[in-house]
Backbone as a printed PyTorch tensor [residue, N CA C, xyz], in Angstrom:
tensor([[[  0.7420,  -1.3460,   0.2980],
         [  0.1450,  -0.0360,  -0.1420],
         [  0.7930,   1.5420,  -0.0770]],

        [[  0.2110,   2.1140,  -0.6710],
         [  1.5350,   3.5630,  -0.5910],
         [  1.1510,   4.1460,   0.2020]],

        [[  2.5650,   4.5170,   0.7020],
         [  2.5520,   5.2950,   2.2630],
         [  2.4400,   6.6490,   2.0920]],

        [[  3.5040,   7.3600,   0.8480],
         [  3.2640,   8.9100,   0.7350],
         [  2.2400,   9.5300,  -0.1810]],

        [[  2.2060,  10.4250,   0.2660],
         [  1.2150,  11.2730,  -0.4290],
         [  1.3140,  11.5780,  -2.0530]],

        [[  2.4460,  11.8140,  -2.3720],
         [  2.5790,  11.2620,  -3.6430],
         [  2.3530,  10.0380,  -4.3020]],

        [[  2.5940,   8.9430,  -3.7280],
         [  2.2540,   7.4030,  -4.0670],
         [  0.8930,   7.3730,  -4.1570]],

        [[  0.0740,   7.6170,  -3.2370],
         [ -1.4950,   7.7850,  -2.8200],
         [ -1.7140,   8.2600,  -4.0370]],

        [[ -1.2240,   9.8030,  -4.4650],
         [ -1.7750,  10.2870,  -5.5570],
         [ -1.8910,   9.5120,  -7.3500]],

        [[ -0.8530,   8.9810,  -7.3520],
         [  0.0960,   7.9320,  -8.3040],
         [ -0.8730,   6.8570,  -8.8180]],

        [[ -1.0140,   6.2850,  -7.5270],
         [ -1.9080,   5.1790,  -7.2250],
         [ -3.7910,   5.7770,  -8.3210]],

        [[ -4.2070,   6.9280,  -7.3280],
         [ -5.3060,   6.8700,  -7.7600],
         [ -5.2180,   7.4490,  -9.4950]],

        [[ -4.3680,   8.0920,  -9.7110],
         [ -4.0660,   8.3670, -11.4170],
         [ -4.1640,   7.0010, -12.1500]],

        [[ -3.3630,   6.1640, -11.7480],
         [ -3.0650,   4.9080, -12.4760],
         [ -4.5900,   4.1350, -12.4100]],

        [[ -5.5850,   4.3890, -11.5600],
         [ -7.1000,   3.7510, -11.3910],
         [ -7.6280,   4.3110, -12.5300]],

        [[ -7.3100,   5.7440, -12.5990],
         [ -8.2290,   6.4340, -13.4230],
         [ -7.9780,   6.2400, -14.9640]],

        [[ -6.0820,   6.3030, -14.9590],
         [ -5.8970,   6.1690, -16.2630],
         [ -6.1340,   4.2990, -17.0520]],

        [[ -6.3240,   3.5670, -16.2010],
         [ -6.5390,   2.0910, -16.7860],
         [ -8.0100,   2.0190, -17.0400]],

        [[ -8.8080,   2.8780, -16.3530],
         [-10.3350,   2.7830, -16.9150],
         [-10.4840,   3.5180, -18.3540]],

        [[ -9.6320,   4.6210, -18.6820],
         [ -9.9480,   5.5040, -19.9010],
         [ -8.9860,   4.2300, -20.9050]],

        [[ -7.9400,   3.8280, -20.5220],
         [ -7.5160,   2.7810, -21.2900],
         [ -8.3600,   1.8660, -21.8060]],

        [[ -8.7470,   1.1340, -20.9490],
         [ -9.7450,   0.1710, -21.1700],
         [-10.7900,   0.2800, -22.1850]],

        [[-11.3650,   1.4920, -21.9730],
         [-12.7540,   1.9300, -22.8780],
         [-11.7360,   2.2410, -24.0780]],

        [[-10.8930,   2.9600, -24.0640],
         [ -9.8470,   3.0460, -25.7770],
         [ -9.9040,   2.1140, -26.3360]],

        [[ -9.5460,   0.9230, -25.4450],
         [ -8.8120,  -0.7980, -26.2740],
         [-10.2850,  -1.0070, -26.6640]],

        [[-11.2810,  -1.0150, -25.8110],
         [-12.8910,  -1.7020, -26.1090],
         [-13.3400,  -0.9110, -27.4650]],

        [[-13.1140,   0.1260, -27.3370],
         [-13.3200,   0.9380, -28.5920],
         [-12.8040,   0.3120, -30.0610]],

        [[-11.7090,   0.2630, -29.7140],
         [-10.8000,  -0.0770, -31.0520],
         [-11.3680,  -1.1650, -31.1430]],

        [[-11.4840,  -2.4740, -30.5720],
         [-11.8910,  -3.8420, -31.0270],
         [-13.1090,  -3.6480, -31.3610]],

        [[-14.1930,  -2.8070, -31.0130],
         [-15.2550,  -2.5820, -31.8060],
         [-15.6320,  -2.4160, -33.1290]],

        [[-14.5560,  -1.3770, -33.1360],
         [-14.6140,  -0.8770, -34.3320],
         [-13.8070,  -1.5460, -35.7730]],

        [[-12.7070,  -2.7720, -35.1250],
         [-12.4210,  -3.3740, -36.0210],
         [-13.2150,  -4.5640, -36.2080]],

        [[-13.5560,  -5.1910, -35.3060],
         [-15.0970,  -5.9780, -35.6250],
         [-16.0620,  -5.3910, -36.3910]],

        [[-16.1880,  -4.2230, -36.5940],
         [-17.3960,  -3.8460, -37.6410],
         [-16.7250,  -3.8520, -38.8900]],

        [[-15.5840,  -3.7250, -39.1100],
         [-14.6800,  -3.8760, -40.4840],
         [-14.8960,  -5.2860, -40.9070]],

        [[-14.0770,  -5.6190, -40.0700],
         [-14.1440,  -7.3870, -40.4200],
         [-15.5930,  -8.2020, -40.5160]],

        [[-16.8510,  -7.4590, -39.5930],
         [-17.9940,  -8.5420, -40.3320],
         [-18.4770,  -7.6700, -41.5520]],

        [[-18.0600,  -6.4250, -41.9790],
         [-18.5900,  -5.8590, -43.4020],
         [-17.6340,  -6.2520, -44.4290]],

        [[-16.4660,  -6.9180, -44.3210],
         [-15.7370,  -7.3960, -45.0130],
         [-16.3830,  -8.6990, -45.4770]],

        [[-16.3270,  -9.5500, -43.8590],
         [-17.2250, -11.2240, -44.2250],
         [-18.6330, -10.9160, -45.0780]],

        [[-19.4180,  -9.8580, -44.9170],
         [-21.0010,  -9.7360, -45.3510],
         [-20.6400,  -9.7890, -47.1700]],

        [[-19.3960,  -8.9220, -46.9730],
         [-19.2790,  -8.5990, -48.6500],
         [-19.7940,  -7.4610, -49.6110]],

        [[-20.3530,  -6.4090, -48.4860],
         [-20.3870,  -5.0060, -49.0990],
         [-19.2180,  -4.0760, -48.6830]],

        [[-18.7990,  -3.7560, -49.9460],
         [-17.6100,  -3.1870, -49.8820],
         [-17.6840,  -1.5550, -49.4210]],

        [[-18.7270,  -1.1040, -49.5620],
         [-19.4120,   0.1830, -49.3200],
         [-19.2520,   0.0750, -47.7930]],

        [[-19.9390,  -0.4950, -46.9510],
         [-19.7480,  -0.7660, -45.8460],
         [-18.1900,  -0.9030, -44.9380]],

        [[-17.6210,  -1.6080, -45.9850],
         [-16.6490,  -1.9070, -45.1500],
         [-15.5760,  -0.8070, -45.2990]],

        [[-15.4790,  -0.1910, -46.4740],
         [-14.9010,   1.1970, -46.6370],
         [-15.0450,   2.3010, -45.4400]],

        [[-16.2440,   2.3750, -45.3020],
         [-17.0150,   3.3610, -44.5220],
         [-16.4110,   2.8780, -42.8740]],

        [[-16.3960,   1.8750, -42.7130],
         [-16.1680,   1.2780, -41.2460],
         [-14.7050,   1.0500, -41.2320]],

        [[-13.8890,   0.8410, -42.1520],
         [-12.2300,   1.4740, -42.1300],
         [-12.2320,   2.8890, -42.0900]],

        [[-12.7430,   3.6590, -42.8270],
         [-12.4640,   5.2160, -42.1740],
         [-12.7220,   5.6180, -40.9730]],

        [[-13.5470,   4.7370, -40.3070],
         [-13.6690,   5.1170, -38.5680],
         [-12.7340,   4.6070, -38.2220]],

        [[-12.5130,   3.2840, -38.7550],
         [-11.4880,   2.8890, -37.6240],
         [-10.2450,   3.0730, -37.4340]],

        [[ -9.9760,   3.4850, -38.5500],
         [ -8.1090,   3.6760, -39.0770],
         [ -7.9370,   4.8670, -37.8730]],

        [[ -8.6640,   6.2500, -38.1190],
         [ -8.0220,   7.0070, -37.4270],
         [ -8.1670,   7.0740, -35.7040]],

        [[ -9.0010,   6.2740, -35.0650],
         [ -9.2020,   5.4320, -33.9400],
         [ -7.9740,   4.8130, -33.4030]],

        [[ -7.3610,   3.7940, -34.2400],
         [ -6.3000,   2.8680, -34.1140],
         [ -5.3090,   3.8320, -34.0680]],

        [[ -4.8480,   4.6880, -35.0200],
         [ -3.8160,   5.7740, -34.6790],
         [ -3.7180,   6.7430, -33.4430]],

        [[ -5.2260,   7.3270, -33.5320],
         [ -4.9290,   7.9400, -31.9090],
         [ -4.9830,   7.0230, -30.5550]],

        [[ -5.2770,   5.8410, -30.8050],
         [ -5.1990,   5.0590, -29.5330],
         [ -3.5710,   4.5950, -29.4160]],

        [[ -2.7780,   4.0960, -30.4560],
         [ -1.5950,   4.3410, -30.6320],
         [ -0.5160,   5.7930, -30.0640]],

        [[ -1.2760,   6.9050, -30.5770],
         [ -0.4670,   8.1620, -29.7540],
         [ -0.5430,   8.1220, -28.4530]],

        [[ -1.7480,   7.8740, -28.2770],
         [ -1.8810,   8.0020, -26.5710],
         [ -1.0290,   6.9130, -25.8320]],

        [[ -0.4040,   6.0430, -26.4210],
         [  0.1570,   5.1510, -26.2110],
         [ -0.3000,   3.6900, -25.3920]],

        [[ -1.8390,   3.2160, -25.9790],
         [ -2.3310,   2.1890, -25.2950],
         [ -1.9040,   1.0370, -25.9590]],

        [[ -1.7770,   1.5140, -27.1250],
         [ -1.0720,   0.3570, -28.1190],
         [ -0.1830,   0.6460, -29.1610]],

        [[  0.9190,  -0.1450, -29.2350],
         [  2.0590,   0.3340, -30.0640],
         [  1.3320,   0.5830, -31.2720]],

        [[  2.6110,   1.8910, -31.8310],
         [  2.5660,   2.2860, -32.8610],
         [  2.6560,   1.5500, -34.3740]],

        [[  3.6480,   0.4570, -34.2200],
         [  3.4720,  -0.3500, -35.2950],
         [  2.2410,  -1.3910, -35.2010]],

        [[  1.7320,  -1.5730, -34.3280],
         [  0.5620,  -2.4180, -34.0820],
         [ -0.6980,  -2.1130, -34.7210]],

        [[ -0.6840,  -0.5500, -34.6790],
         [ -1.8010,  -0.2020, -34.9930],
         [ -1.5220,   0.0910, -36.2420]],

        [[ -0.6950,   0.3610, -37.2000],
         [ -0.2800,   0.5840, -38.4230],
         [ -0.3940,  -0.8220, -39.0080]],

        [[ -0.0720,  -1.9030, -38.5470],
         [ -0.1190,  -3.2090, -38.8890],
         [ -1.4030,  -3.6460, -39.2170]],

        [[ -2.0800,  -3.2130, -38.0200],
         [ -3.7640,  -3.3970, -37.9510],
         [ -4.3360,  -2.7950, -39.4520]],

        [[ -4.0720,  -1.3360, -39.4300],
         [ -4.8530,  -0.6050, -40.6900],
         [ -4.3480,  -1.1780, -41.9010]],

        [[ -3.0100,  -1.5100, -42.0770],
         [ -2.5230,  -2.1250, -43.5270],
         [ -3.2530,  -3.2150, -43.8210]],

        [[ -3.5610,  -4.4970, -42.6330],
         [ -4.2900,  -5.4910, -43.2280],
         [ -5.6770,  -5.2450, -43.3790]],

        [[ -6.1640,  -4.4780, -42.4180],
         [ -7.6940,  -4.3670, -42.7720],
         [ -7.7670,  -3.5690, -44.3840]],

        [[ -6.9020,  -2.3920, -44.7460],
         [ -7.4140,  -1.7860, -45.7970],
         [ -6.7260,  -2.9400, -47.2330]],

        [[ -5.6380,  -3.5480, -46.8300],
         [ -5.4890,  -4.7460, -47.6340],
         [ -6.5540,  -5.6290, -47.8650]],

        [[ -7.2280,  -5.9840, -47.0980],
         [ -8.5900,  -6.8340, -47.0780],
         [ -9.5230,  -5.7580, -47.8650]],

        [[-10.0210,  -4.7830, -47.4630],
         [-10.9750,  -3.7950, -48.0760],
         [-10.4710,  -3.5980, -49.2810]],

        [[ -9.2730,  -4.0650, -49.8000],
         [ -8.9630,  -3.5500, -51.3370],
         [ -9.2120,  -4.7720, -52.2650]],

        [[ -8.9590,  -5.5780, -51.6290],
         [ -9.3450,  -7.1450, -52.1690],
         [-10.6760,  -7.2320, -52.8930]],

        [[-11.5330,  -6.8240, -52.1020],
         [-12.8810,  -7.0620, -52.1170],
         [-13.3620,  -6.7770, -53.8860]],

        [[-12.8010,  -5.8030, -54.3020],
         [-13.0340,  -5.2480, -55.7650],
         [-12.5900,  -5.9360, -56.8760]],

        [[-11.2100,  -6.6880, -56.1590],
         [-10.7390,  -7.5170, -57.2970],
         [-11.6090,  -8.8260, -57.8650]]])
């Protein structure tokens, strides 16, 4: 247990940040899932719209440090590749 006032404050901040990060991670997963479902359904317009919504969210999540920059980039790249392949 934290003894100093600064350690107590750090513990409070950590709890608050953990909740925010969980929400961010959950939202990213939901957006990525919506893109994958649109790809699976075969609706290219819907998949492109979902990707357009998911991409900035992934990048922002990486900027906030919730996920690694390269992980976000890889996810965006793979989703974009799959959406692009729908037209071919």
